[in-house]
N, C-alpha and C positions, 0 to 999 in steps of 0.2 A: 410550236413549242419544242417538238422533237428535233427540229433543225437547229434551233438555238442551242439546245443541250449538246447535240453532237458537235457543233462548231466550237462550243466552249470547251468540250473535252479535247478536241483536236488541238486547240491553241494551248491548253494546259500541258498536253503531251509535248508539243513543240518547245514550250518554255523549259520544261524539265530536261529535254534532250539537248537544248542549246547550252545548258550549264557546263557540259563537258566540252572542253576546247578541242576542236578538230584541226588538223593541219591545213594550211592554205593550199590552194590548187597547185601552185608551182612546186611547193614542197612535196605535195602528194605525188605529183608526176615523177619527181626525183626518187621518192621512196619506192614507187612502183618499179622503177628501173633497178633499184638495189634489191628488190624482192626476188628478182629473177636469179640473183647470185646465190651461192650457198648461204644458209641461215647463220652459219658460224661466223661469217664475216660481218654480219649486221651488229650494230651496237644495241645495247638494251633500250636506249631511247628510241632508236629507229623501230625496233620491234613493238615498243609501246605505242608509238605513233601509228604504225600500221594497224595494230589491233583497234585503237580508238577510231581510226578512219573506217574500219570494217564494221565494228560492233557498237561503238559508242561507249556504253558503261560496262563495267565488270559485273559479275554476278553479285559480289558483295555490295557494290554500290546500288544495284537494283533492289536487293533485299532490304537495305536500310530504308528505302522509301524516301518520301519528301517531308515526312514529319507533319502530315496533315491531320493526324489523329486527334490532336488537341483541339484544332479548329472544328472538326466534325463533332466532337463531344460537346464543345461549347455551344455549337449551333443547335444540336439536339436538345440540350438542357434549356436553352433560351426558348426554343419552340414549345417544349413541354410546359415551362413556366407561364408563357403567354396563353397557352391553351387552358391551363388550370385557372388562371385569373379570369379569362373570358367566361369559362363555365361558372365560376363562383359569382361573377357579376350577373350573368343571366339568371342564375338560380335565385339570387336575392331579389331580382326584379320580377320574377315569375309569379304565377298564381299560387295560392296556397294549396296544400295537398287536399284532394277530394275526401269527403267524409267516409267514403267506402274503403279508404286506405288506412283509416285509424285503427288502432289496436282493439278498441271496444267493438267496432263493427265486425272485424275479423273474428273475434271471440263469439259474438252473437251468431255469425254465420256457421261456425263450427258446431255450436250448440243445436242449431236448427237441423243440421245434417245428422247429428247424433240422434235426435228425436225422430228422425225419419221424414220430417216434412220437407217437401221440395227436394227429395233425394235425386241424385244424378247417377243413373245406372251406367251411363256411358263411361264416365271417368272414375267409377268405383268410389264415389263419395270422398274424393280427395280434394282438399282445398289448400 
């Protein structure tokens, strides 16, 4: 299970990093040669391509994220709804509440404790 999860995470990271276009190998080699020259001679496009080759995404692109929040929220909502429906279904098919949980039984138990019969010294007569 953990292996599947880690491989799934790795592939999703690869997919998101592949969205940024990186320069081709031949173009990258030519840029590496230009990189050795003074930076003032490089064009803005060359600088951008060198940056993309080294780092991939900019900080702003990383902070924007992939927009998975809506999908996660929907998944959590569906999970909660299914869990609630399963609970209600099982509750409707279950056994009735025991007689000792009825309000009348609880009231009678409290009255017996107040009278002192069957007192519980350990828990200080609390019900």
